[in-house]
C-alpha positions in Angstrom: -38.3 -0.1 -11.0 -39.5 1.8 -14.2 -36.5 2.3 -16.5 -38.5 4.3 -19.1 -37.3 7.9 -19.6 -40.2 10.5 -20.0 -39.8 13.7 -21.9 -38.5 15.5 -18.9 -35.9 12.9 -18.2 -34.6 13.2 -21.7 -34.4 16.9 -21.6 -32.6 17.0 -18.2 -30.3 14.1 -18.6 -29.4 13.9 -22.3 -29.3 17.4 -23.7 -26.3 18.7 -21.8 -24.2 15.8 -23.4 -25.7 16.7 -26.8 -24.3 20.2 -26.4 -20.9 18.8 -27.0 -22.1 16.1 -29.4 -19.7 13.5 -30.7 -19.5 10.9 -27.9 -16.8 11.0 -25.2 -15.6 14.5 -26.2 -16.1 15.9 -22.7 -14.2 13.0 -21.0 -11.5 13.2 -23.7 -10.9 16.7 -23.0 -10.5 16.0 -19.2 -8.2 13.1 -20.0 -6.1 15.1 -22.4 -5.6 17.9 -19.8 -4.3 15.5 -17.1 -0.6 15.3 -16.4 0.8 12.3 -18.4 1.9 9.0 -16.7 5.6 8.5 -16.2 7.4 7.8 -19.4 4.6 9.2 -21.5 4.4 12.7 -23.1 6.3 15.3 -21.1 3.5 17.9 -20.9 -0.2 18.3 -20.9 -2.0 18.1 -24.3 -2.4 21.5 -26.0 -5.9 20.6 -27.1 -7.0 19.3 -23.8 -5.7 22.2 -22.0 -7.7 24.6 -24.1 -10.9 22.4 -23.8 -10.6 22.6 -20.0 -10.5 26.5 -20.3 -13.7 26.4 -22.4 -15.9 25.7 -19.4 -15.8 26.4 -15.6 -18.1 27.0 -12.6 -21.2 25.9 -14.5 -20.6 28.2 -17.5 -19.1 27.8 -21.0 -16.2 30.2 -21.5 -14.1 31.6 -24.4 -10.7 30.2 -24.1 -7.9 32.7 -24.8 -5.9 32.2 -28.0 -2.5 30.6 -27.5 -0.8 33.2 -29.6 -1.2 36.8 -30.7 -3.8 37.8 -33.3 -1.1 38.5 -35.9 1.0 35.3 -35.2 -0.5 33.4 -38.1 0.4 36.1 -40.7 0.7 36.0 -43.6 -1.5 32.9 -43.8 -4.3 34.3 -41.6 -4.4 38.0 -41.0 -4.8 39.6 -37.5 -8.0 41.2 -38.2 -9.7 37.9 -39.2 -8.4 36.2 -36.1 -9.6 39.0 -33.8 -13.0 39.2 -35.2 -13.2 35.3 -35.5 -12.3 34.7 -32.0 -13.6 37.7 -30.0 -16.9 38.0 -31.8 -17.9 34.9 -33.6 -16.6 32.4 -31.1 -17.9 34.4 -28.3 -21.3 34.4 -29.9 -21.4 30.6 -29.8 -20.3 30.6 -26.1 -23.0 33.1 -25.3 -25.6 31.1 -27.3 -24.6 27.9 -25.6 -25.0 29.3 -22.0 -28.4 30.8 -23.1 -29.5 27.5 -24.4 -28.5 25.7 -21.2 -30.4 28.2 -19.2 -33.3 27.7 -21.4 -33.1 24.0 -20.9 -33.1 24.5 -17.1 -36.3 26.7 -17.3 -38.1 24.4 -19.6 -37.5 21.3 -17.5 -39.1 23.1 -14.6 -42.3 23.7 -16.5 -44.5 22.6 -19.4 -42.4 21.1 -22.3 -43.5 22.4 -25.6 -42.6 20.4 -28.7 -41.7 23.4 -30.9 -39.7 25.0 -28.1 -38.0 21.7 -27.3 -36.9 21.2 -31.0 -35.5 24.8 -31.2 -33.6 24.2 -28.0 -32.0 21.0 -29.2 -31.0 22.9 -32.4 -29.5 25.7 -30.4 -27.6 23.3 -28.0 -26.2 21.4 -31.0 -25.2 24.5 -33.0 -23.7 26.5 -30.4 -22.1 23.6 -28.5 -20.6 22.3 -31.8 -19.4 25.8 -32.6 -17.7 26.2 -29.2 -16.0 23.0 -29.3 -14.7 23.0 -32.8 -13.4 26.5 -32.5 -11.7 25.6 -29.2 -9.9 22.8 -31.0 -9.3 24.8 -34.2 -7.3 27.6 -32.2 -5.1 24.9 -30.5 -4.3 23.1 -33.8 -2.7 26.1 -35.3 0.5 27.7 -34.5 3.0 30.3 -35.9 5.6 27.4 -35.8 3.2 25.0 -37.6 3.3 23.4 -41.1 5.6 20.7 -42.1 4.3 17.1 -41.8 3.0 14.9 -39.1 5.5 12.4 -37.4 5.5 9.3 -35.4 2.3 7.3 -34.8 0.1 10.0 -36.3 2.0 9.9 -39.5 1.8 6.1 -39.5 -2.0 6.2 -38.9 -2.4 8.8 -41.8 -0.3 6.6 -44.1 -2.4 3.5 -43.3 -5.6 5.4 -43.7 -4.9 7.5 -46.7 -2.0 5.9 -48.5 0.4 8.9 -47.8 0.5 12.3 -46.1 -0.1 13.9 -49.6 -2.9 11.7 -50.2 -4.5 12.8 -46.9 -3.8 16.5 -47.5 -5.6 16.2 -50.9 -8.5 14.2 -49.5 -9.1 16.6 -46.6 -8.8 19.7 -48.8 -11.3 18.4 -51.1 -13.7 17.6 -48.4 -13.3 21.0 -46.8 -13.5 22.8 -50.1 -16.6 20.9 -51.0 -18.6 22.0 -48.1 -21.9 23.6 -49.4 -22.2 27.0 -47.7 -20.8 27.1 -44.1 -19.1 24.3 -42.4 -15.8 22.5 -41.5 -13.4 19.9 -42.8 -12.4 17.5 -39.9 -10.0 14.8 -39.2 -11.2 12.5 -36.5 -10.3 9.4 -34.6 -12.8 6.5 -34.9 -12.0 4.2 -32.0 -14.3 1.1 -33.0 -12.0 0.6 -36.1 -9.0 2.3 -34.4 -8.4 4.5 -37.5 -8.4 8.1 -38.7 -11.4 9.4 -40.8 -12.3 12.7 -42.5 -15.6 14.3 -42.4 -17.2 17.4 -44.1 -19.5 19.0 -41.6 -22.4 21.3 -42.3 -22.3 24.5 -40.1 -21.3 23.1 -36.6 -23.0 19.8 -36.9 -21.0 17.4 -34.9 -23.1 14.4 -35.3 -20.1 12.1 -35.9 -19.9 8.3 -35.8 -20.4 7.2 -32.3 -17.3 7.9 -30.3 -15.4 9.7 -33.1 -13.1 12.4 -31.6 -12.2 15.5 -33.5 -8.4 15.9 -33.9 -8.0 18.5 -36.7 -10.8 20.9 -37.7 -10.7 23.5 -40.4 -13.3 26.3 -40.3 -14.5 27.1 -43.8 -17.3 29.5 -42.8 -16.7 32.6 -44.9 -15.9 34.7 -41.8 -12.8 32.6 -41.2 -11.2 33.8 -44.5 -13.2 36.2 -46.5 -11.3 39.4 -45.4 -8.1 38.1 -46.9 -9.1 35.6 -49.5 -12.6 36.8 -50.5 -14.2 33.9 -52.4 -11.0 32.0 -52.9 -11.7 29.3 -50.3 -9.1 26.9 -52.1 -6.3 29.5 -51.4 -7.2 29.8 -47.8 -7.3 25.9 -47.3 -3.8 25.7 -49.0 -2.4 28.4 -46.8 -3.8 27.0 -43.7 -1.6 23.8 -44.0 1.3 26.2 -43.2 0.1 26.7 -39.7 -1.2 23.3 -38.8 0.2 22.4 -35.4 1.0 18.7 -35.9 2.4 18.3 -32.4 -0.9 19.2 -30.9 -2.8 16.9 -33.3 -0.3 14.0 -32.5 -0.9 14.5 -28.7 -4.6 14.3 -29.2 -4.4 11.2 -31.3 -2.1 9.5 -28.7 -4.5 10.4 -25.8 -7.6 9.4 -27.9 -6.1 5.9 -28.5 -5.1 5.6 -24.9 -8.6 6.6 -23.7 -10.4 3.9 -25.7 -7.8 1.1 -26.0 -5.3 1.8 -23.3 -2.0 -0.1 -23.3 -1.8 -3.5 -24.9 -2.2 -6.2 -22.4 -4.0 -4.2 -19.7 -6.9 -6.1 -18.2 -5.9 -9.3 -19.9 
């Protein structure tokens, strides 16, 4: 049997996964949205539930905000939230659905190199934008702020020396993005550790298997109405709305997804 993938195989089999680049994210979202086993967390993961609302019936969808537009005031204003969610995020959803449709149409005809390259770019850009925004909304709350607790806090202390050290490192990474992009805390399963990335635009080409846990949008549309060019002030204010409970849930589910319980399978 010939196991070689031709160009049409690559297009039809691999690009849908590339739309949500960052290996295992789709399966992670499904896992986090499942009811926990007895004795585990008492409710569905906040992030997982939102991810499951971000697609359905073969179409990507805009998940509703889990709070009102003005709920994050005074740190993030209502007008910014409405425009950011209803217009910008919706644009990424529409772009992703259009790119997937283009993939289907191209796969049934002649595959042009230039069009294929543009399609891959659109899938990555809009897919990354859709996923990162979905997690972004879920990891903020009007009751947010404070500090992480439990296993998440232990992992942060192990990886960054202290919570304050992590905040400083993350803030510098996000503040240093050239142009538009994101700061991101992710779980890296091979080393079973937390890592921080600075992403350009919506480029989710992370280390293989790395799972986003806490993204911060530093595109200008995320803060300019309130903070103008003062990105550092926006980042400082954002820490007041971080939903550490949601991040902690996602971290716990991610570790279980890749490592399970100690002793299982032995």
